[in-house]
FIVOGU-766889 format. One record per residue (C-alpha): x, y, z. Coordinates in steps of 0.02 Angstrom, whole numbers, plus 50000, padded with zeros to 5 digits. Last residue first. Example, Ala and Ser with C-alpha at 12.3 -4.5 7.8 and 13.67 -1.06 7.14 Angstrom:
<pts>
506844994750357506154977550390
</pts>
This chain:
<pts>
509564913849806510204912649989510614894450009509154892850138507964906050022508094892349885507834877949982506194887350058505574889849878505904872449830504774864649959503514876849964503494871149766503434853449813501874855649929500864868449790501214852949661500704838849793499204849049851498644851949656498994834849615497834827149763496514842449721496504833349553496854842849407495704851149291496404868249317495544881949409496694885149540498234882149419497354895949305497234906549432498834905849517499664909849341498444924249322498994931049463500934928549407500494934349246499834951949311501294953449430502544950249268503464937649218504064941749028503604931048882502704945548797504404956148795505394942148736505204947648545505094965848577506874965548680507584954448523507004967848383507594981848530509374973648525509494973548346509634957948235510924958948091510424946147976508764936848023509124918548081508044907447999506344896248016505484887747860503974893147789502134886647759500714895447830499154884947840499244881748010499504901148064500914909248167502454899548032504084901448103505164914548006506494917348171505734934248207503994930848180504214916848313505084927848459503524938548401502324924048414502974915348592501724922248714500184927548622500394917048465500724901448576499364904148677498064907348499498634891848466498284883948626496444888948609496294886448438496774869048501498574861948475498764842648396498514845348208499544860348167500584857948327501404842148223502194855148145503994844748110504384826748113505604814848183504264802248259504754796448423506564793848492507074793048667506404774148696506904767848522508684774048542509954763648446508664759648299507854775548307509594783248271509634774148093507824778448068508104796048094509564795647989511174801348098512444789848031511864789347851512234807847823513764805147930514214793147812513824804247649514814818147732516424805947721516094800947547516004817847516517724822447570517724831347742518314849647777518074856147962518224875048012516894872748126515754884948044516134878347864515614861047938514044869048000513684876247824514154858847745512844850447838511354862647812511304860147639511264842147629510244840247777508744850847698507094848147750507524839547926508994847647942508084864247915506634861348036507844857148183508444873348157510334878648165511374895648284513094895648272513724905748416515044919348383515234922148577514924941548539513824940448380512704925448467512584933148651510994941548643510154926948525510634913948659509664922748788508184925248666508104907348644507954903348826506964916748876505584912048701505754893248776505484896548950503954906148916503214894048787503754880348933502834889349064501174892748940501134875748897501044867849075499044863749112498574858948933500344852048866500294839849041498284837249017498804830648846500344820248926499324808349025498724812249212499864825149270500524824849449502304831149385503434818849493505214823049526506424813749390507024796449379505594785849376504344794549281505734801949153506534784849119504694774749085504244790148955502664800249039503724815349042504314813948842502564815548791502464831348852504054836048806503684831848606502244841848624503014856148719504454855748582503244854848438502414871148472504204879048530504754876948344506424870548371508144880748381509804871048412511354882848469513254876448409514744885148520516424882248472518054885148531517214882148722518024896948856516744908448796515534900548857516144903049043515974921149074514144923448998513704907849100514014917949240512984931849191511654921349143511394910748954510024899248962510534877949025510084865448920512124859148892512964846148788514824844948809516094838148655517904837048641518114835548818519674835748951520214855748930518304860948966518454851149135520194858949175519514876149138517754872349218518904868149382517874861849539516424855849432515034854349544514194834449542512614826749461511954809949456510224801749407509434816849320510554811549152512194809749205512614826949272514194838949270513964854949369514554874349326514734886249467513824904449527512154904049454512014889349364512764882049211512164862149194513354852049112513484836749007514814827548943514074808448883514474790848896512914787549017511824794848885512554784348757511164776448699509494785948764508244786948902509574778049038509874760949094511114760349231512524747449233513944760849116513584773249264514334762649374515994763149276515774781949246515604787349409517644786349434517924800749340519124801249182517774795249051516524808849105517904822649075518014813948883519254819348741518864812048578520334816848458519994821548278520034810548149518594824148032517494806748020517584804748204517274824148255515904824848123515054808548178515044818648354514374832548308512804825348196512494813348341512484828748466511254837448364510334822848325510074820648533509784840048557508384838948423507114852148522506724840448652507454849948800507974869648748509484869848649511494869048677512804862348599514844867548663516104860548559517884858048616519444858348493
</pts>
């Protein structure tokens, strides 16, 4: 069995990976890895990456017409034969949304687990992650001064990306038998969520094995293994961190999708997310619509960029990088 796990970055993906890997181990399933068969694997063991085991996991990007396997942002290579790649893997991780090419690739996996987290907490976590040593060293510069300015200047795009990403998986949930899980429900009731996940995976474990998995994936255990990657392991941080303006922006852009998934909209609401039964196409379209990038949004985006509190040097560098990327995309015929 080959499992694909997917999710927006900073949604609890590492936690989900650890849970799935622990389940496979306790079930006695053979562990296969494409990366371990590749020459780069030995070299990657010398790299200091973001979290424990990152240089030993199978991770793919699903692009418009191909798939790449990668190791963090340090190494990537196009996959020549996706069927051969999947056959050599037990557990694959992706942050890619589902596009037309992805809709042909994903059915090749036996199981697909998709993790969802409140987009406001995702934005906070990602803003802080962008100032970690690993991110600053191995990723393109972002020219923001601190996590607070990153959150303020990029909240709009992070919210839109979240809505579109989640929407792409919900559209294919029934067709591809995708199993959505929620970060917040894992935090609040892992005792109930773990058996449900095992049922989806068609795996039976005894009570001792289940208790050992819960011990393996506790925040304290994982924090000891990857102190640089994990921060707090909490939910609803947005209640204290977001300004009233940021809360209003989140409601305007992601509010419909959050309502569909039963996320609280206002600070005084206490609800746990869930997937409604029989989501209709019209419900999904309504939830996704506020995130669309139309002409009005593009004009406002330019206005906000010009009037942001970034330095002139930061604005110039961001514009230069944006222009360079556009030229590269045109050259590649995208």
